C-alpha positions in Angstrom: 95.6 -10.3 -19.5 92.4 -8.4 -18.6 92.3 -7.8 -14.8 89.9 -9.9 -12.8 87.6 -8.7 -10.2 87.9 -9.8 -6.5 85.2 -8.9 -4.1 86.8 -8.0 -0.7 85.1 -7.8 2.6 87.0 -6.1 5.5 85.2 -6.9 8.8 86.2 -4.6 11.7 84.7 -4.2 15.0 83.6 -0.7 14.2 82.9 -0.7 10.5 82.7 -3.2 7.6 83.6 -2.4 4.0 82.8 -4.4 0.8 85.0 -3.6 -2.2 85.6 -4.6 -5.8 89.3 -4.7 -6.6 91.5 -5.9 -9.4 94.2 -8.5 -9.2 96.8 -5.7 -9.3 95.4 -4.2 -6.1 93.3 -1.4 -7.6 90.0 -0.6 -5.8 87.2 0.1 -8.2 84.2 0.6 -5.9 83.4 0.2 -2.1 80.5 0.4 0.1 80.7 0.8 4.0 78.4 0.2 7.0 78.7 0.2 10.8 79.4 -3.3 11.9 77.6 -2.8 15.3 78.4 -6.3 16.4 76.1 -6.0 19.5 73.3 -6.7 16.9 74.4 -10.4 16.8 76.1 -12.4 14.0 73.0 -13.0 12.0 72.2 -9.3 11.4 75.7 -8.3 10.6 76.1 -11.3 8.2 72.9 -10.2 6.5 74.3 -6.8 5.9 77.5 -8.4 4.6 75.6 -10.6 2.1 73.7 -7.6 0.9 76.8 -5.6 0.4 78.4 -8.4 -1.6 75.4 -8.8 -3.8 75.4 -5.0 -4.5 79.1 -5.1 -5.6 78.8 -8.2 -7.5 75.8 -6.8 -9.4 77.8 -3.8 -10.5 81.2 -5.4 -11.0 83.1 -4.2 -14.0 85.1 -7.5 -14.6 84.3 -11.1 -14.1 84.5 -11.9 -10.4 87.2 -14.6 -9.7 87.0 -14.9 -5.9 85.5 -13.6 -2.6 88.1 -12.6 -0.1 87.5 -11.7 3.5 89.7 -10.1 6.1 88.5 -10.4 9.7 90.0 -10.1 13.2 91.2 -13.4 14.8 91.6 -15.9 16.3 90.6 -17.9 13.3 90.9 -21.4 11.8 92.1 -19.8 8.5 91.9 -22.5 5.8 88.6 -23.8 7.3 87.4 -20.1 7.5 86.1 -20.5 11.0 85.9 -17.3 13.3 86.8 -18.3 16.7 85.4 -15.6 19.3 87.4 -12.5 18.3 87.2 -10.0 21.3 85.9 -7.2 19.1 83.2 -9.2 17.6 81.2 -10.6 20.6 79.0 -13.6 19.8 81.1 -14.7 16.9 81.8 -18.0 18.5 82.9 -20.8 16.0 81.2 -19.1 13.1 81.9 -21.1 9.9 82.1 -18.0 7.7 83.7 -19.5 4.6 81.0 -22.3 4.5 78.2 -19.7 4.9 79.5 -17.4 2.3 80.2 -20.4 0.0 76.5 -21.4 0.4 75.5 -17.9 -0.9 78.0 -17.4 -3.6 79.3 -19.3 -6.5 82.9 -18.0 -6.2 85.9 -19.4 -4.3 85.8 -18.0 -0.8 89.1 -17.2 1.0 89.3 -16.0 4.7 92.3 -14.4 6.3 93.2 -12.8 9.7 93.1 -9.1 9.3 96.6 -8.7 10.6 97.9 -11.3 8.0 95.9 -9.5 5.2 97.4 -6.2 6.2 100.8 -7.6 6.1 100.3 -9.1 2.7 98.8 -5.7 1.5 101.9 -3.7 2.6 104.2 -6.5 1.5 102.8 -6.6 -2.0 102.1 -3.0 -2.6 103.2 -0.8 0.3 105.9 -0.2 3.0 107.0 -3.8 3.1 107.9 -4.1 -0.6 111.4 -5.5 -1.1 111.7 -7.0 2.4 112.1 -10.6 3.4 110.9 -10.1 7.0 108.4 -7.6 8.2 105.7 -7.2 11.0 102.4 -5.4 10.2 100.4 -4.2 13.4 96.7 -3.5 12.9 96.2 -1.0 15.8 92.4 -0.6 15.3 89.6 -1.5 17.6 91.8 -4.5 18.4 95.5 -5.2 18.1 97.0 -7.9 16.0 100.0 -8.5 13.8 100.7 -10.2 10.5 104.2 -11.8 10.0 106.1 -12.0 6.8 109.2 -14.2 7.7 111.8 -15.4 5.1 109.6 -14.1 2.3 106.3 -15.8 3.1 103.3 -15.3 5.4 103.7 -17.1 8.6 100.6 -18.4 10.5 102.1 -20.7 13.0 101.2 -24.3 13.9 97.6 -23.4 14.7 96.8 -20.2 13.1 97.5 -18.0 16.0 100.9 -16.5 15.1 100.6 -12.7 15.3 98.2 -12.6 18.2 100.4 -10.2 20.0 97.5 -8.3 21.4 97.1 -11.2 23.9 100.6 -10.8 25.3 100.6 -9.3 28.8 102.8 -6.4 28.7 102.1 -5.0 32.3 101.0 -6.6 35.6 97.7 -4.7 35.4 95.9 -2.4 33.0 92.8 -2.3 30.8 91.0 -5.6 30.3 91.2 -6.4 26.6 91.5 -9.7 24.9 90.8 -11.7 28.0 93.4 -10.3 30.3 94.3 -7.2 32.2 97.5 -5.6 31.1 97.6 -7.0 27.5 99.2 -5.2 24.7 95.9 -4.7 23.1 94.9 -3.0 26.3 97.6 -0.4 25.8 97.9 0.1 22.1 94.3 -0.5 20.5 91.7 2.1 20.3 89.4 0.1 22.7 92.3 -0.3 25.2 93.5 3.4 25.2 89.9 4.5 25.7 89.5 2.1 28.6 92.8 3.1 30.1 91.4 6.7 30.2 88.3 5.6 31.9 90.3 3.6 34.5 92.7 6.5 35.2 90.0 9.2 35.4 86.7 7.5 36.2 85.1 10.8 37.4 85.8 12.4 34.1 85.2 9.5 31.9 82.5 7.2 33.4 82.4 5.3 30.3 85.1 4.8 27.7 85.6 8.1 25.8 85.5 8.5 22.1 88.9 8.3 20.7 88.6 11.2 18.4 87.7 13.3 21.4 90.5 11.9 23.5 93.0 12.5 20.8 91.8 16.1 20.3 92.1 16.7 24.1 95.7 15.5 24.1 96.7 17.4 21.1 95.2 20.6 22.7 97.5 20.0 25.9 94.9 18.5 28.2 97.0 17.0 31.0 94.7 14.1 31.7 94.6 13.0 28.0 98.3 13.6 27.8 98.9 11.3 30.7 96.8 8.6 29.1 98.9 8.6 25.9 102.2 8.8 27.9 101.3 5.5 29.7 100.1 3.9 26.4 103.2 5.0 24.5 105.5 3.5 27.2 104.0 0.0 26.9 103.5 0.2 23.2 107.3 0.9 22.9 108.0 -2.1 25.0 105.8 -4.2 22.8 107.8 -2.9 19.8 110.9 -3.9 21.4 109.7 -7.3 22.2 108.8 -7.8 18.5 112.2 -6.6 17.4 114.2 -8.7 19.7 112.1 -11.9 19.1 111.7 -11.7 15.3 114.5 -9.5 14.2 112.5 -8.0 11.3 113.6 -5.5 8.8 110.5 -3.4 9.2 107.5 -2.9 11.6 104.7 -1.4 9.7 102.0 0.4 11.7 98.3 0.6 10.7 95.5 2.2 12.2 96.4 4.4 15.2 100.0 4.0 14.1 99.3 6.0 11.0 97.1 8.5 12.8 98.7 9.3 16.2 102.5 9.8 15.3 102.9 12.8 17.6 101.2 11.5 20.8 101.6 7.8 20.6 104.4 6.7 18.1 107.2 9.2 18.5 107.2 8.6 22.4 107.0 4.9 21.8 110.0 4.9 19.6 112.0 6.5 22.3 111.1 3.6 24.6 111.9 1.2 21.8 115.4 2.5 21.4 115.9 2.2 25.0 114.4 -1.3 25.4 115.4 -3.2 22.2 118.7 -5.0 21.6 120.9 -2.5 19.7 121.6 -5.0 16.9 117.8 -5.6 16.4 116.9 -2.0 16.6 119.6 -1.0 14.1 118.2 -2.8 11.2 114.4 -2.5 12.2 112.8 0.5 10.5 109.3 1.3 12.1 107.1 3.2 9.6 103.5 3.9 9.0 101.6 1.9 6.5 102.3 3.3 3.0 98.8 2.4 1.9 97.2 4.9 4.4 93.5 4.8 4.9 93.0 2.4 1.9 94.9 -0.4 3.5 91.8 -2.2 4.8 90.2 -2.1 1.4 93.4 -3.6 -0.3 93.9 -6.0 2.6 90.5 -7.4 2.1 91.7 -8.7 -1.3 94.7 -10.4 -0.1 93.5 -13.7 1.0 92.5 -14.5 -2.6 95.9 -13.4 -3.7 97.8 -15.6 -1.2 95.5 -18.5 -1.0 94.0 -18.3 -4.5 97.3 -17.3 -6.2 95.5 -14.5 -8.1 98.1 -11.9 -7.9 99.8 -10.9 -11.1 103.5 -11.1 -11.2 104.8 -7.6 -11.1 
């Protein structure tokens, strides 16, 4: 059967990508632009529509669906975005309806954590597992859960919102509360942690690239930031292992890029904190799809909800 095209949209707090992909997970073309959510929803939505139009105009195959991955919380099946912390002003946005009014394709919306979990489960580090957790670890911090061989959304679509869990009594204020897991293990949270620990050095949240470079060069302030972040991140990993008992936890975003200064020390904490039987069966690995995971994940709402994925 000739592959069909799926137009995927990956909406993040920092950047948005629009891609053409096939139903076997191959990316054919992509365009990217800065999300800059401070512009307001209407401006960002206009850029998304223009990007989709550009991809559709040059599509190599018949377009079967439009598939969107966006940070939660969401009403997934209705396709309503419910005030995600990294997209200020996106309050009750009926994204599925708005895109359906613009384009004559089936539209599917999915939480970016769920979409990342599906991508790694179909094509990456989660292949062959019956239970896995995928962690986004980008501007925000979310999870996608594959339990007993299927995506788990929960009773009201908030399963996987682990960034909201309070992991410490105090800390960076992310996701509506100080001390949340998102405050210690997302890009936004780690930058705010640096600012709060060393306000005279970083009067505003530092750029994560510069903060990472400082830590890797041996800067004691930056190293302290990552030591604290990794401690709480390790506790969060142990909580997930003890609660869900997965075969695998797959790390996206910072978990792929900061093995030395964030993940490795967090794993030491994980092994101290987690139940031995849970830790023994839980492999914690970087996303196998690497930096292409967001593009492939953006196709996965159509695969899961629209049943477009080929049997492999």
